[in-house]
N, C-alpha and C positions, 0 to 999 in steps of 0.2 A: 504491500499498498504505500503512496506518495505521502512523504513529511507532513505537507501540508492537508492531507484528507483527513476529513472530519473521524471523532473515531467517539466509543461509547468511552466513560469512565469505570473503571472496575468494578463499582457499587451500582451503575447504573444497569451494568451487564447482568452481573450474579441474582442484581434482585428482579430485572427481564425475563433470567434464564428461570428461576425458580417461578413465578407467579405464573408464564407461559405452564414450564410443567405441573404446576397446580391444576391448574385451569385445562388441560391438555386430559392428564389422567381423568380430572372430573368426568372431563367429556367423553373420554372415550369410554371410559365404564358405564355414564350412563345413557350415551346414544347405544352401545353395547345392548344393555337393558331395556332400554325403548325400543330398540328394532326387534328382538326377542320378545315383548310383548307385541310390535305389532303382529309379527309372524302366526300369534294365537289370535288378535284381534280382526285381520285382514279377510283370513277366509272364514274363520269364525261366525262374521257381520255377512258375506259373500259382499258382492260387488255392486247390489243396488241400496243396502241398508250402508254400506263403507262409502258410497257415496252421498248420501244424508249426512254422514258423518264427516264427508269431507267439506261440503257446504257449507256445515256451521259452522267447521273449523275456519274455514276462510273470512266468514262474517267476523266469527270473534278475533282473528289478524286483524282484520279491518277498525273493529272498535277499539283493541289493543290502541293502535295508534292516536285514537281519541284521549280513554283514559293517563297514556302517558304523556302523552301534549310533549312530544321533544324534548322533555325536562331530561331523563337519565345521560345522556350526553354531553349535556349544560352543567348539569348535575357535579358530576364526575369529574370532568375539566376544573371546573371552578372550585371543587373543594379536596382537588389534587392539587391545587395552588392554594389554596386556603384551608387548611385542616381542622384549622380551630375554631368555625364556624360552621363546624357541620350537623352542632343542634338547630340550629340557625335556619339552614336550606332545610330540614327533615319538616320543620314546620311548616315553613313555605310550601312542600312538597304535600303534604296535609290537605293544607287548605286549597291548592290545585288541581289537585290528581284524584282525590276525591271525590269533587263534585263535577270532575269531567269525567268520571267513571260512570257515575249515574247518568250524565246524560248521557253518555256512548250505549247504555244498555238501553234506554230508552230509543234511542233513534236506531239504534240495531234492529229491534224489534218492530219498529216503526217500517223501515226499509225493507224488509223481508215480505210484509205485509200486502205493501203498495205496490210489490215488488212484482207482486202472484206469484212468489214460491207456493208449493203446496202446504198442505197443512201438518206434514212431518218435520220438514226444515223449520217451522217457526215456533212448532210445539219443543223442539230440541232445543233450538236457539234461545227460548223462553229459558230452560233450565241451564246453560252451559253458560248463558250470560250474565248467572250472577258469580263466576269464578273471577270476572273482570272486577270487581271489586273486591276480593279475597285477595286478587292478585297484586291489585295495585298495589295494596297496604303493606306489601310485602316486597314487593319490588323498590319500593324508597328504601327500604333499609339496605336491599341487596346494592345497589347504585352508592348508597354511600361507603359499605362496605369496600367495594371495589376501589372507591376513588383512594381510600386509606390503604390499600393494597392489602387487604385482606383476603386473599383469593384461595389459601388454604381453608379458612372459616365458611366462606361462601361456597366453595366446591363440596365440602362435607354436607352441609346443610342440600346443595344440589342432590348428591346422591341419595340422603336420606329420603328428600321428597319424591324420587324416582319411583325407588324400591317401594315408598307407600302408594305411593300413584298405581303402581304395577296390582300390587296385593289386592287394594280393595274395588279399583276398578274390574280386574279379574275376577276375584270375589262375586261382584253385581253380574257379571259376563256370566260364570259359569252356574249361578243361582237361577238362569233364565231368565232375567231382565231386558237381557240385548242391550240396546244402548240406553234405556231408562237406569239399567242397573251401573254401565261404565261411567255416564255423567254424574251420576250420584257418588262414587268412587272417586271421581276426578274433584269435585269440590271436596270432598273430606280431606283428601290430601294436599291439595291448592290451603284448607285451614292448619293443618300442621306444619306446611312451608313458613306459610307465614310468621307465625306462632314462633317456629324456632330464628328466624331473622331478626324477629323483635328482641328476642331474649340476646342473639351474638350481639346486637349492636347494641343495646340496653349496659352487657359486659363490659362492650368494648369501651363506653364512655361516651357512646351516642344517643343522646334524648332528646326530645322536641325543648327547645328554648321559648318558655312563652314572656310575655306575648309576640305576636307577629312582627315581625322587622319588615319592614313594606321596600327599605334601602335595597334589602336581600330580595325579597317576594316580587316586586316589580322587574328588575331585572330579568330574572331567573324566564319570569312569562315571557315576557320580550322576547328575550334571545331566543327560547325555546319556541316562540310561535312560528319562525319560518321552519324550523327544525320539524317541529308538525307536521305542517301541514307538508312538504315531502318527505315525511315516514308515511302521512296516509296515504299520500298518493305514490309511496312506494308500495307499501302493502297491497294496496289494490291494486297496481299494475300487477304484483306476484298475484294476491287469488283473483283477479279479474277470471283467469282461466278458467278457475273449479266454478265460480258463481256462472259466468255465462255459461260454460258449458253445462251447470246442472240447469237451467230455465231453459235451454235450449235444446237440448237432445237427449237430456234424464238422466237418471240416478246412476244406471250403472254406467253409461259413460264418462260420468266424475270418477266413480269407483276406480275405473283403470287410470284415469288420470290423478288420482291423489295416492294411488299406491306408487305410482311412479315418480310423485315428489315426495313422499316417503323417504324414496332415494337418494335425491337429489340434496332435501333439507339434510340426509346427512353428513352428506359429501362434503355440503357447506361449512355445519356446526363444526365439523372434526376439523377440518384442513383453513377452514378462513375464517370463521366469526371466534374460534379458539386464539389464534393468532392476534387478530384484531384487539380486544378486548384485551389481553396481555399489554398489549404494547400501547394502549391507549393514554394513560396515566405519562406513559416515557413519552409518548411524542406531544403532549400538553407541554412538557417542561422542558422540551427540546424547539418548542418553537420561540417560547423566549418573548422577546419584543417583537418576532419576526425576521432579524435578520442573519440568524440561524442557519450558516450550511448544515449543520447535521440533521435538520428537520428534513428537509429536501433531500441528502444522503438516506435516510430511513424510507421514505414515501417510495424512493428508484429505487432501491432494495426488496424492498415491500411487493413491491410490483413485480420485479422479476421473478422472485424466489415463489411466488404466488402461479404463473404461469409454469416455471417449471416442474414445480410437485404435482398439480393438479393436474396437467398433460395428460400422462400415463393412465393414471383413474380414468379420466373422462374417455379416454381412445378405450381402456377394459370394457365400461359400464356400455357406452354405444354401439363398438362389435359383437359384445356376447351380452347384449343384453335379454335376449332370451334365455340360454342357459344360466342366467342368473333370475330373477326373475320366477320364470316358473318353477324351478323348483321351491323357490321360498312362499312362492303367494300362491301356487296352486293352479289347476289347467284352468279352471275357470277368470283368471287373470291373464290370460295370453298375450291379450289386446295389448295390455301392458309396455310390453316389450318394445313394439313399436314404437310406443309416446315417449319410453324412456333413451330408448338410442337417438333421438332428436333431443328432447328434452334438458339434456346434460349438456349438452353443448349450448346452452342459453344459459347453465348454472357456471360453466367457463368465463364468459363474458361478463356475469356477473362478480364474481369473485374475484380477477384481474382489477373489475375499474371499483371492486368497496376499500382497495389501500388507499386510492386517491382520493374517494367520498370521505372516506374517514380524516384524510389530512385536511379537506375545504371547510369541514366542520371545527376542527381545531380552530383554522382561522378566523371561524367566525362569518363561513362567506354561505350562512344557510341560503339565506335568499338566492344564491345561483342557482344553487343543490335544488329547490324549489322549484326554478322554471325549469329546470333540465329532469326533471319527477316528471312535471305536467308535460310536457312534450312525450317524456314515455309513457306515459300511461294512455296520451292521447293515440299517439301511432298503436298501440297494443290495440284498444278497444276498435280502431277504426281495422287493424288485420282480425280480430276477433270475428266481426261482424260480417268480412267478406269471405273469412276463410272457413271458419264452424259447420256455416250449411251447403257447402261446398266437400269440403275434406273429412268430415267426421272431426272427432276426435283430435285423431294428429293435426287436425289446423292451431290448435291451442298450442303446442310449442313451438310450431313454426311462428304464432306471432309475438311468442315470446323471444324466442331470435332476434326477429327484424327490429322489435323496440328495444331489447339490451344491447344491439350493435348502435343504434340511433343515443341510447344513452351514454356509452363507453367515449362514442367521438367526441360526444359536447364535455365529458368531464374532463376527459384528454385535453384537448383544448381549452379546456379555464380554466386548468388548475395551473398555477407557477409560483415559486418561490424559490428562495437562494439557494444555490447546491443540487434545484433540478435542471434537468436536461434531459428530454423527452427523446430530442435524439441519440442520446447515447445509450438507449435501450433498443432501437432498429435491429442495431448488428447482432446481439446477444441473443433477443426474441427471437431471428431470423435463426438464430443455429439455432434454436430449443424447437421453434417449427421445424427443421430439418431432420430432425432429432424424433420428431414426433412424426414426423411422416416414413422414417424408416421403421418404426416401431407400429405402425398400422400396416403397413406393406409384410412385416413378420405375421402377425396378428389374422391377416386376411390370407394369407398362404395356408395358418391352421387350423381355421375358423373353424373344421370340423371334429377338430380335437380341441377342444376350451380350454383345460387347465393345460395344457401342453403350450397354446398359444400365448396366453397368457402372460403364463413364466415367464417364453421365452422374446414376448414382445417386450416386458417390462426389463429382462435383461439386455435385449438389444438397444432399448433407450437408452437405457445407465450407459452403455458403453458407445454408445453415438454420441451424447453428448462431452464422455471425456476426449473423444477422438478429435471430436470439431471444436472441443476449447468452447463452449458455452459460457464456462465458469473464467471470468476474469481473474487478474490474483487477488483485485479487492475482496471481492467476492468471497473466493478462499479463503482469505486473511479474517472478515468477518465470520465465516462460520467457523474456524478456527478458533476466534476468541470465544464467542459463545459453546461452544464445546466445550471449551476448556473453562467455562462458566458455571455448569451444567452438575450435578451432583456425580460425580464417577471421572470427572474432567483430567486429572491427574492420569486414571489409567487411559483415555484416550491420546492425552498427552505424549504417552510412553510410547504410542505407535505409531501416531502422526505428529511431524515433526513440521513446523513452519517457521520462518524468522522473522517472529513477529513477537514483541514484546507484549506480555497478558499480564505483569504487576499485581496479582494478585497476592493476598500478604496472608 
């Protein structure tokens, strides 16, 4: 790495590695448990009932954007900079988010009725929507703990919540109450999660500070408002596929699409959300007064490594969708394979753009993101209206790809900061694409032998990345520093040596 290149301090690197490790461990375990639960839930309900579940979940996701109102990222950013004000921020969040959660509940049920959705969707939405308020009360404590970088504690609560959810919802399903039993279990588990998060926050010294400090509440509300609209548009954009599919072509088709989304969101959570959550406090500090080259350096590396790590998995899920989905969900969900093979490319575009989107949030450029998300939603709705009636359910992922391509192009064009130069990414990303093309060729040749094809393709991808030098010296230096910062780093350094100063004490 050049002498004048930005670098992480030892404490920052160790903290980022520890936080990423805690969240990654919780995410991997949690997603593994949830995925196992989905393998029971999806075939247990069948495509039609699971389509109802998918439509209700889509409504709830959109409602979450209203109840949170964009507060979490602003709250985490501000409390990471002013940890002594955590109690005042908690009071403000209580006022703002609790009121909005009630409004979201009323608005969602009204929208379902006015939108002409069938009675089964409306009834289960009324039940599931109660969890909006319960989750909102827990999320505000979770966000403050993240701002204090209490990732180990929040990760432990996350795992406890998932175990409770699977146990209680599974009990409801096994008792023969189908969706009704599932939603009662979800409500009970959400209550347990919220109670645990308040206990952890209280023991960490995070308690509401009365009376309400308007000098904190109003800026929190005002700064969150543009991000809230952007978040609403983003989630509406993500969930429009399921909502319009359910409304236009039925419950079963929605079930196929929702099953594909399970795999997509699992990939996004493990490979993208985990890293972004762990890096958000660090990015907020690195931004400083806006002149730090370290901030631009972090965003550049985040964008590049997202593509590098996600591309081989996307290729695997796209080319071997049927051998993966049919054994998981059953023969009744065979149409899900065709949906997933297209939908996963939307996921890749989304993950590559998420790092720059989060960076724009750190820069307080929520208004620009709002305009970009509005444009993306408009394109997605237009494409859905055109493609769903003509192509059926496969039109939903195609619409998402077109819309997300527009969003990524607009974010890439809008983001700028010292230390960031998108032109530096062109060469390395082109080399990664070449490595991906080589892996795709191997996988296609061995498509009739899925296990061999996947293994050979992944090995071929790794070999191609090394042979064509897709990783630059500063990429390897950064990987080396982060590897050295993680638990067991001394063992890694014993076998992998680079002429890089680590300076751990």
